[in-house]
N, C-alpha and C positions, 0 to 999 in steps of 0.2 A: 468733281468731274461731271461734265454735262450728261454723258450717257447714263451714269448711275442715278443722277437726279431724275431723269426721264423714267427709268425703271422703278425708282422709289415711288414716284407719283402714281404709276400704273398699279403697283402692288397696294398702295394705300387705298385705292378704289375698291380693292377686293378683300384685303385682310385688315386686321386691326393694327394700329400704330406700334404696339409693343412687339408684335411678330415681325413687322417690317424693319424696325430698328435693330432687332436681334439678328435677322437675316443679313442686313446690309452692313452690320458691324464686322462681318467676316470677309467682305470684299476688300481687296487691296486698293489703296488710293495713291500709291507712289510708284506706279508702273505704267507702261504703255499698254494699249488695247491691241490684241492680236485676234483678228477675225479668222476663223477656220471654216472651210467650205462645207465639210460634212458628207459630201457625195462627189468627190473629184474623180470622175471617170471620163474616159475619152469622149463619150457622147455629150458631156457638159463643157467641152473645150472647143471653141470655134477657132479654126485656123484659116489662113490665107496663104497657100503655098506652105512654107516652113515657118511662118510667123504666127504666133498665138495672138488673136485679135480680141478675144473675149472669153470670159468664164461665165457660164450661165447656170441657172437652176440653184439659187442660193437659199431655198426655203428651209434647208436643214442646217444652215450656218449657225454657229454658236461662237460667242467670244469666250476665250479660255478662262476668264475671271469667273464665269458662271460655275465652272467645274471646281474652282478653288473654294467656293462657299460651302 
């Protein structure tokens, strides 16, 4: 999975390969990624009339696989 490869490379720059392989061995590889917002409050939802046109302020977003590790 491309997103795991990206994070593996990032962690390899910081940690030793043994730690990285142990950490990433706990990530699921046979499932879909689900991104969660982390701060979904009315001031982060842009609307036009009654239609949602955007969700902003994603700096606290996490993908659920991170929590599974």
